[in-house]
N, C-alpha and C positions, 0 to 999 in steps of 0.2 A: 504495499499502498505507500509505503512512502516514494517509493520509488514511479510510482504512479503518475505525480505530474511532471517530471522530465519526461517518462513516454511522449503524456503527450503533447506536452510542448515539442519534442523533438518530431514528432509524429505533425503537428501543425507546419512547423518550418518545412519539413521534407514536400508537404502538399501544397503549400504557398510557392515553393520554388520553382516543382512541374506543373502546377496549375496557374500562378499570377507574376507576372512581371511587372513590380513597380517598384517605380525609382522618383526619384524628388531631385532639382537643379534650381540653379538661380538662370536668368537671363544675360546675356553676355558676358558670360566665367568661362570667357574659351580657353583660357591655362587646364583653371581647374577640372573643367567638364572633359576636357580631352583625357583625363588622367583618370577619371571617374570611369568613365563609358566605351563601347567600343566603336571604333571607327566607321567611315563610311565607306569602307573599302568591301568591296565585293570581290568573290571568285567562286567560281563555280564548277573546278575544274576537278577530276577526279585524284589527280597524281599530282607531286610534284617530283623537280630531280630527282632526292634523296630519298623517297621511300617509291617512284616507278615502280623497280624492278622487283624488291619483297612484294609491291602490294599486287602489281600484274601478275605475277608466279602464284599468287597466293589464291586470285579468283582465276584464274584458269586453271588451276588444282582444282578447283570445285568440280570442274567437269571429270566424271570418272573416267572417261575413255582418256584420260591424258594419267589420270593417276595409273591406269592401265598399261599405256606405254612404256612409263615409267617402270615400272616394275619390272616389265619384261627386257628392257634397254641397262637395266641393271644386272640384273640374273646373266645377261650375253656378257658385260664386263666382267664383272665380278669373278661367276663361275667358268671365264673362256669359252661359252657354248654358243654356234654362229650354224646358222642354216642358210649362210649364204655367203658366195664368194668376196664377198666387201668386207668379210670377218664379223669380229663381236662390237666394231661400230656402228654396223651398219643402220640398226634399229634407233639408236641414239641420236646419230647423224640425223635423218629425217625428222626425227622427233625434235630436237633442236631446230630443224626447217620450218614446222609449225607453228612451234613455240613464239619465234623469232616473226614470223609475217604476222601474226596476231597481236604481239604485242609493237608493230611498228602500227599496224591500224588504228590500234586504242590511241597511242603516240598524237599521231597525225590527228587525230578526231580531239582529243585532249587539247593540242596545241592551238586548233581553231575556238576553243572556247577560253583560251586565255586571253587570245588575242580580240576577241569581243570584249570579255572584261578589264582588259586594257583601255578598251576605246569609252568605255561606261564609266571607267572610276578616271577618264583624264577629260571629262568633258567639264565644259566650265561653265560656272555659275558665279551670281555677285553674292559676298557675305559683307555685312558691316565690320568695319574694322577701323573702330576709333569714330571717326565721325566719317566717312569716306565710305564707299560700297566698292569693295575691289574684285577684281577679276581671279576668282580659286577653285582649281579644279573641286570635283566631289566627293574624292576620294578624303583631302582635307578640311570636310564639313562634319562639325562638331556639334553634339547634342547643345543647346542653349543656343545656338548660334542665332542673329537673324539673317534671314535671307530673301532676297530680291527675287523673282521670277518674271523672269520676259513673257506677255501674252504669246498665246502659242508656243513656246518653249516646255521643257519635259522637266519634272517636279524631281529634285536630288534627294529628298530625303519625306519621311514623316514628318508635318508640322503642322502646328497652329494658324491659320492665317487673320494675322492682326489688318491689313487692311487689301483690298476696299471691301466696302459695305458686302457688296455683291459679285459674285464671279461664277464660274462653270468649268467644271474640271470635266474633263475626257477621258473616260475608264478602259479603253477599249484592250490594252495589256494587261489589264487587274481582273477584268470579267470578262472582255470581250464584247461587250458591249459597246456599238457605236453613238448611241446618244449621250448626251451629255447632263452631268448631275450638279445639281446647284450648290454652291457653296457661299456661307454669308463668312464675312471679318466679324471680329469684336467690337462691340458699337462705340465704345468709349475707345479706340484705338484705331477706327476706320480711317479718319482724318488725316492721322499721324502718316505724312509721307515724307519729308524732308529727314537727311540723314544724322545731322544736326540733332533732329526732337528725337528718330528713332533710336539714340546713342543716350537718353536722358533715361528712356524708359529701366525700370528695375523692377524685379519681384523675382517668383518662384513658381515653377509650375511640381504639381504633382500627379502623376501619370500611374495607370494600373492599366496593364493587359490580361485579359483573364485566359488564358491560351482552351481552358476546356469549354469555354462558349464562343468560338471561334473566332477568336483573338478582337472581342469586343475590346474599345478602347474607352475610358473613362477619365478625362483630366480636370483638374482643378487651376485654374489661373488666379492668385493672390499677386495683383501689380501694387507694388509700393511705391511707387516715386514714375511721375507721369510730368513731360514740358508744362512747363508754368501757363503756356496759352491755350492747352486744352484741358485745362482742368473746368472741373466745373464746382457747381455747390452740392450738385449729388456723389462729388468723388472724395472720400476719406479715405485713407492706406490704411486705419485701422479698423474699421468697418465691414459692414458685409454687402457695400458698393463696389469695395476693391476685392470684391471676390467673384470670379463668372466659371462657372459649371461648362464646360465644353466636351459638345458631342461632335457627334461624325460630318454633320453638316458646318462644322469650322474645320475640319479637319483635310488637308491635301496632304494627299498619299504618292509615295514615289512608285513613278511610271506612269501617273497622270500625267494629262498635258492641261496647261492654264488656256480656257477658251473666253471669249469676250470679256474680256480685261486688258488694257495696256499694261499693265504689271501686278502682281500680289507681293506684298510680303510677312514674311510668316517668320513664327520661332521653331526650332529644330526641335522634337521631339523625342525621335527616334532614326538610328541610323545604320545603315549597314546592312547587316543577316537580320536585327532585330525588325527591319520594316516590314508591314504587313503583307508587302509582294514575296519579301522572302519567307515569312512565316507560314502564309498559306500555300507557295508552292511545296507540293512533294519533291522531297529529292529522293531522285532516279536512282536505282541502283549502277552501284560502278559497271558490274559485267553482267549486261542482259541474258537473258538465254530463252529461246524460242521451244515451243512445243511440241517440232521437229527435235531438236535434241533429247529434250526430258525423253520422249518414247525412244531413242536412239541409246538412252541411260538403262533404260530399264532391258531393251535388245540385248544392250550390252551384256548385264548381268547374269543373261541367260545363257548368252554362246560363252562367257566366262566359266559357266559352269560345266556346260556341256566339254571344253575343251580340257577342263580341270577333271573332268571325269574321264574323255578320252586317253586323256594321258598316265592316269593314273591305271586303267587297264592295260594300256601297252608295258606299262613300266612291271606289272605283277604277270604279264605275259611271258616278258623278256626274262625275268629272271627264274618264270617255270619252264621253259625252256631252254635254259642255262644251267638248270640244277637238275634235270631232268631228260628231257631230251635229246639234249646233246652233251650229255654226259661222259657220253663214252666214245661219240666221236674224235676220234686223235686228229684227224689228219685237219680240222677246220682251226685247228689252235683258239679253241675259244676261251677268253680271260673274262671270269668273274668280273662283273662290275656292281659297283653298288648302286644299292635303290634311290638314295636320294639324285644319285647323279644322274642315274635314267630318267628318272620323272621329270628333271630338270629339261635332259635333252630331248625328253619328247613334248614335251612344254612349250620349248621356241620352235620345235617343228611344226607344231599345230596353232602357233599363234596366228598365224595370218588369216585365220578362220574371222578374225576380226581385222579388217585392211586399214593400215594407218593411212595407207591413200585417201580413202575414202574421207577424212576429216579433213584432207590437202584438198580434197575435189569441193569441197563445201566451201572454204576457206574462199577458193578461186571464183565461185559459183556466185558467192555470195558479193563479192567486190566486182564481180563483172555487171551481175546484174544492179547494182547499186548506180552504176554508171551510165547503165543501157537509160537508168529512170530517171539522172540529172541532166541526160541530153537528147530525150524524148522530145520531139519539138510539138509533139501534138497535147502534151502537158506544160506548154510554157500558155504564161497568162501575159498580156501586155501589160497591165499593172502591175502585176507579183510580180512577172519574171520567171524564171526559171523553176520547177521541184527541189524542193530541200532534201535529201539523204543523214539524218542529224543519226542513225544510230542503225550500220551496215550489217551486225549481226544478228538484226531483225527482220531484214529481205522477203525471209522465204515464211516470214508470217500471215505476208500480205495475201498470197492465194489461202489461207486458210479463216478467212474474216466472215463471220457467220452472224454478227449485228452492227448494225448502221445507227447510232443516236447524232441527230443534227439540229441544232438550234433553226427555226425560221427565219425572224426579221433579221437582215444582211447575210443572210448563208444560204439559203434558196431564194429568197427576193433579195430584190435593190438594194433596200432600205432608200428607196429614192420615192417618196410619198407625194402624191398628187390626189387634189379632192376629185374624187368622182362623180357627186352626187349630196343633195341635198334636199329637205324636206322643210318647206316652212308652214308651220301648225295654221298660223292666221288665216291663209287662204288654201291650205288643204292642197297645195300644188308639190308638186318633185322635179327639182330642176339636175337635169345630167353636164355636165360642166366635165370638159376636158381639153386643156390648151393644144395649138396656136389659130387654124382658120376660122372665125366667126361665123357663127350662124343661129337662130333661133327658134324655135320648134317651139309652136302650142298643139301638144296633142290633146285628146281623149284617153285619159287612163283605161286601160281595160281592168286596172286594179280600182279604179275610182270614180264610181258612175256619178258623183257629185261634184268631182275636183277635176282640174286640168294638170297636164305632166309638161312643165317647161324644162326644153334642152338647152343649155347654152353653150356650145360645142366648138372646139376647134379640134381639128383632127381626130376625126372620130371613134374611141376605142370600142371595143368586144363588149365591155362591162356597162356601156350607156344603155339607156332603156329608150335609145330611139325604135321607133318601128313604123316601116313609111305607109302600113292600114291607115295610122291614125293623124298623119301628118297633115296640117289645116292650113289655113292658109298665110297664115304670117309664116311658114316654115318656107314659101318660093321666098321670103326677100333675103337670103345670104347676101353678105358682104364679108369683106374681105377690111372693112375698117376695125379700127379698137372698139372694145366694147363702151368705152366713155363716149364712142361715138354713133351709138345704136339708140337711135331715137326711141323706138320700141321698147328695149330693157329701160330705157332710163325714163321713161314714162311711168312704167310696171312699179319699179324701186321707190321712184318718187311718192306717187299715190297710193301705198299700201304702207300702212306705218308698222305692222308685223314683220317686213321683208325687211325694213328698213331697221328695227330694230335688233332684230336677227345678226345683220351684218355688223353691227354696231358692237353687240355682244361679242364677234368673232373676234373684231379689231382691237378689243380691249383686256378681253379676260384670256391672259397669257403672257408666259416668261422670254420669251422674244427679245433681242436685243439687234441693233443696227435701223440703217434709214432705207439705202438702197440695194443691200444685202443684209437678208435677216441670217440669225442664229438661236439658236433655241436648245435647252439638252433635251427638247423633245422633236425629231424629227417632225410630228404631226401637226404641232404648231405652226412650224416653218411653211406648212404646206396649206393649213388652214388661213392662217396672213397673209399669203401671199394670193389666196383665193378671193380675201376681201378688197387689198389692194387694186385687184383687177378689176373689183365691180364699186371701186372708186371710194371705197370706204381706206382711205390708205393711213394703215402706221407707221407717223415720221420719226420719231425719237421718243425717249424714255429717261427720264430725267429722276432724281431723287425723289418722290413723292409725286413726279406729275408725269402723265401721258401727251401725247402728242397725236390726234388724229383728225386726216383731213378726209370732209366730206364732202364729194363733188369741189373739190378744188377750197373749201372754207377748212381753215385750221381751227380746232376745238381743241381747248387746253382742261383734259380732264383732271381734276387733283385725285391719285391715288394714296385713299385711308388706310386701307389694309389689302393682305393678299395670305390668304391659306392654300398653300402649296397641297399640290394633290401627292399622296400616299397610297403604295397597293394597298391598306387596309381602309380609307376613307375611297377611293378610286373617283377622285373628283376633284377639282380645284375650284377658287373661288374670289374676285376680286370687289371689294368696296369701293364705290367710288362718287365723287361729288362731281354732277354734270354741270356743261356752263347755264342752266336753268338755276341751280342751287339742289337739286332735287339731289338724295344719297340716294343708289340704288347699286344694289347685288347684281353681278352677272358670276353665273355658274355654269359648271361643263362638266359632264363625268357619265360615267357607263352607265346605259340608261336600268337595267334593274336596281340601279341605286336612285336615280335622277326621279324616277317615276313615280318611289315612293314618297320621297318630298316634294312631290308636286300639288296642285290644288283642282287641278283639273277633273271633268268627270270619269264614270269609270268607260263611256263610251269613247271620250276623246284619247283616254291610254289604250284602250282597244286598239284606235288608229293609230297612234303613234307607234306600239308596238307592233303591229303590221305593216308600218313600214321600216323600223330597224329590221325585222325579221327580212321583210324584201333584199335590204341592203346585205344583209348576213348570207343570204343565199347566194348573192353576187361574188361572195369571197371579201365584201368590204369590211373594214373599221370603222364604228361608230362612236357616237359624240352625241350624246343631247344637251343643249344649251337653254339656260332658264333663266328667269331674274327676278327681282321682288324688289321693293321700293319702301325705303325704312326711314321710319318716323326719329324726328332730332331726338327725344327723348330716351328712345330704344339704340338712339348709336353712342348718344354720350355715355350711358351706360354700362354698353359693350366694350365703347373703345377704350375707355380706363382700364377695364380689365385684360384688353389685347394688349395694349402698350407695356403693362407690368410684365407678362408675360413672354410676349416678346424681348425685351430688355435682358429678362433673364432666360431664354431661350428654354424655356419651358414646354416642351414638343407636346407633352400629354394635356397641358392645360391648354395649350394651343390650339390641339385638336377636339379638345370639348366645344372652345369657344367656338369652332368653326361649326362644328354639328349643332351650338344653340343658334347660330342665325339662317344655315343653311337649310332654315323648313319654309313651307306656304309659298312657294315659289311659282312662279309661271309660266309653260314651257313655251318657247321660242319657237325649237324646230333641231332638225337633226340632220349630224353633218355625216359624210359616209367614205371614208379613205382608201383611196389602192395604194398596196404595193406590189408591184408587179413580181414576177419572177425572174430571174437570172437568164441567162438564155441557156436552153439544150436541158433545164430540169429535169422536165417530165421524159425525156428519152434516156438523162442520166438513169433517174431512178426506175425505170420499168426496164433498161438491162439489170440493174442490180438486184431486181425483183427474177428477172430469166435469169441468175447465177445464182440462184437456191439462197441470197440474203436477205434476212429481215430489215426493214427498214423503219425506222421507228422518230418521230418528229415532234421535238419536244417546243412547247412555245406558252406563255405568258397569254396569249389572247383565248 
């Protein structure tokens, strides 16, 4: 009992070491932090110049065949027994050639990893030294350093974003997703941009990475000093206002790319192999083995047993003949041999049952097949270049693939999203749209006995709803003019307030940045805002707290009061805006199964909207439902105060609750349907894979 406390403490320390990574450090303490924490140097090599030979031989002798041939070679050399004119070194010489060829191949592959690591470690970034940002190699970045990352550049280490307030990060190297992830800076430091001001920031950061929870990082930033020009009445060094809970939305991760910001400044919290990119990537085994090799090992055991038995039988048979049959045959002059010597002789004689040439041929075939794959012109891509063979030792497994798992967006599809159709609830009209040459179709839809279906098309696609049997008079007025010069459409848009509100909501409810060229964390939003621009509802710019939308060339300044971000749990996003007429309005968009529950439409109207979303889904289109509601001044004041407090503390749970509180009682505006076309020859490839007996599984978030 007296040792129980010690045991519990020891157990707690061990569990903490293996499942929790915790660290506390100060900002801008380069010398101290460099001694406490690992460097930002990355090495993915399997070998070094010192351990290459023993490590490579160790892994090679994990192959049963190599152990077998080593035993045979040693028997030949030690006991001077040979079955070849080359003498007792024949098997050993060939065996050394096989080992040497495999070692050379491993050395070449490892040298490629070394050059890749060297290129990565020697990339340049800007690190605050004194009161200046100096060009520094990635490998010299240290925990606690303040780093400036330029827009479009790669992030050198895991860090907390201090400024600006809003940016995006592309994470294709981390999770394969080509869409952007929104990131937010710390509100109190978002405006601190000058190096001289950044040098005055001091404080401590406590970070915990829970390995068991897939590397979830929880950080607390305690600022003890800020530049005098950026202090305010609410900031006190020893109060709660100086402590900030850092969450995933505040983190820029190594391997990500900064987008939609000219630059970002952050403080490094994890470096090198402690970064999330390297923690999540499983370390590949040094010596990979194929299924064929495993089957060969099993066959080798069987053959070795046969050789052993045959050699044993032959040894006893020889001994029996020498002692009995040939005992009195004096003219043969037979000398009695030892049993062990005879057994070894027969073992060497029958060892060719397992030919060493088979393994020499296997290595040659792998090398040659890899060369053919890398030089195959039919496997070259204009954008990606030649195919890359990372591990030659796995080449023969290409012919044994039984299951293929694939993502949809960006893998099977082009990830070049285009708005294809919209449904406007106020007019019960369905529009089909596809950019470049304009035509306006007014059709009596077979699915709408009481409505019309309008098609605004440029270069009509197969997914559009055009039907020659229903083309009305207006369909004959095709023109090459821009949409803004189409009098029929302009008249329609100006007269119908529901259509106008719908397009206005599309141009406002998003995370898009840019003016002429739009960028966003979601390609869906870029497609929607581009469509609204074509309809003369042009999103021009996004400032802090304001958005400018040009409606038929007339600029409207809309005050952005709040934004409720999209999450996979909520399946919707919304913005609270103050319009030029001083009305406060909520615009929301999201998945139909969520949005319809939050709208006040009648059951008949909801059934009609569901009918439209089902129609779009049957065409393979991605749908979003748009809705709005007006907010009273009293409701806004009561809600906004709590929202600002939760936003300042980055309390995601509270923000989600507040969003759900205000996103109720909405009126549906319409539905959008976006098309993400398949890449070239995808159906042909899938058909050939199925014909080859492979099972193809598509995994998608849709």
